[in-house]
N, C-alpha and C positions, 0 to 999 in steps of 0.2 A: 504494500499498499505507499500511497505518496506521503509526505511529510505534513503535519499540520501548517496552516497559514501562520506566519511569522509576523511580528509587528513591523519588521523591516520590509516586509514585502507592500506595505502600507504607504510608504513613501511616495508612490507614483499617483495617489489619490489627492484630490483636493482636500485642503484642510478641514472643512466642514465634514466631510465622509471620513477622512481619517481618525479624527477625535471619536467619533462616534463608535466606529467599527472598531477601534481599539478597546474600548471599555465593553462591547459586546464579545469581542474574543476573548477577553480576561474572564468572562464567565462561561465562554465554549471552547476552551483550549483543545479540544480534539476536533473541531473543524479543519477540513482538508480542501474545500472549496468555498469560496465566496463569490456571489454574483451581485454587484451594484447595478440597479436598474430602476425603472419608472421615470417620473416626469422629472426628478431632480438629476437624473442622468441622462443627459442628451434629450429631454424631452422639454416642455414648457410648464416649469412648476407655477403653482398657486402659492399664496403666501402659507395656506395650510397643507401644502403638500408633505408627504412624509419622506422619510429616506427609506427606500424600499431595498431590502437585502434577503438574498436568498443563501442560506448556509447550509452546506452538505458534510457530513461526518460519516464515520465508520457504520453508526449503530443508529437505530430509531431512539427519541427521546420518550420516556414515559410521560403521560397526562400530568400528573403531578409536579414533573420536572418542569414540564413546559410552562405551566400555572405559576410556578415559582420564577423562572427565568423572566418571563413577560412582565410581572411584578417589578423585579428588579431593573430590568431596561427600561421600562415606563417611568421609573420613578427618576432615574439619571436623565434619559431622552425620551421624553413623550413623543417626539416626532420621528422616531424609529420604528419601522414595521418590519419584522424579520419573519422568517419561515424557516423551518428546519426539515431536512429529508436526509436519511440514510443514503450511502451511496446505492445500496440496492433499490430502494425506492426511487431514487431518482432516474435510475435507468428504466426502471417499469414506468415511470411517470412520462418518460419521453415519448413512450408508446401511446400512452393512453391520455396524456393531459396537452393540448395544443399550448397551452398558456408556458408552461415550462420552456418549451422549444422556443417560443417568441421572447421569453426573458434571455435565454442563452445567447439568442441573435443580437439583441439589441443592447444589452447589459455588458458590464465590464467584469471579465473574469480572473479571480487571483485563485493560483493553486494549480493543481495537475488535472485540468479537464479531461484528459485521455481516461481517467478513472469511470469516466460516465460512458465510454464506446465512442464509436464513429458516429459523426453527425446524420441524422436519419430525416427524411421528409416526415411530415405528420400526417398520420393516416387520416383520410376523409371520414371515415367511420368515427373516430374519434372527433372531430370537428362538429359532426351531426349530433352525437350523443351531447356534446358541450352546449350547443345550441339549444337543444331539446331542455336541457336542463335550465338555461337562462330564461326559456319561456316558461317553464313551470313557476321558477322563482318570481317571475315578473307579474303573474297570474296571481300567484299568492299575495305580492306586494300590494296590488291594486284593491284587495280586499280588505286591507287595512283602512281604519277610520284615519290616520294619520300617515299616508303613504311616505310622505317627504321625510319623516324621522328627523333625525339629526341633519338640517339643512340638505336633505336630498342626497345624504350620502348612499343610501341603499340604491338609487336610481343610478347615481355616478359608479357605484362598484359593478353594477350589472352592464352600464354601457361601456366601462372597460374592456370587461370579458368579451362583450359583443364585437367591439372593433378589433380585438385581436383575433377574434374568428375571420371576420371580414379579411383584414390583412392576410391572415393564413391562407385562405383559399384564393387570394389573389396573389400569392408570392411576394408578399410585401413584410417587412418588419421594420417598423419607423416609429420611434417614440414621439418626434414631434408630430407626425400625422395623427397618432393616436390621441396626443392632447388636443389637438385642434377638432377632432371629430367629437370628441368627448364633450367639450365646451359646446361645440354646435348642438350636440344632441340636448345638453342640459339647459340649453337658452330657447329651446322649442316651448311654444304655449301650450303643448299636450306632450311631455317626456314620456309617459307611459305608451302613448298610442304610438308615437315614432319608434321608440324600441321595439313595440311588438311589430309593427311592419317590417323593420329591418332584421328582426329575428326570423321572421317568417321567410324573408328573401333569402337568408344565411341557410336554413333548414332546406329551402327548394334548390338552392345552388349546391348544398352537399350532397343532396340526393342524386341529382343529375351530373354530378362530376366523375370522372374518371377513377376507379381505384389504383393505388400505387403499389409497388412492393410493400410498404409497411401494412398496407390494409389486409394484405394476404396472410402476412405473420400475425397480426391482430385476431384475424379470424381462425387462424390455426390455432392460437393461445387460448381464443374463448371457446372454441368448438372442438378442441383437442385433435 
């Protein structure tokens, strides 16, 4: 296995990222790969935007460990949003999670990325499944008395996931375009309706797209 990410590896990062990530890694010394991504990395950040970090290590963390780590990190850096995957989990997610592949293409990777295997095309089946999940969550959200919740955060998160799927189907991975598209969606007079129509389009497009080699691998994994 590769070596854990060292503090000296962070010298290539802007100071705002470096100081936050140094504190995060102090709590997660077994981290072998870090991906800095999102609107604050080559996107168009808002004042409230988080510093998004994907952290990958040898083993999964227990739920209680994650809860305690989130509490500790949020106390020091409330604007840090981090996620942890094991190396095995990250390899599997590259097959079933379009967002992880998008993050790897648009983010900055520290550590030995070869631990995750060769770059792969995102299976169309996984895009279809992710779009259907967005539709289900959107329909649930629209049933709430206050669907905007915390300043529309729920809608914004769905919009981000949807735009990642749109970009994936169109062979694009661009953080700035994602930021602009999400803002366009959020400025709509009817965000829910626009999200629904665009999600329906992604589902239609995925169903009518040609399967790739990773789709066949995914099908063989699912169906044995």
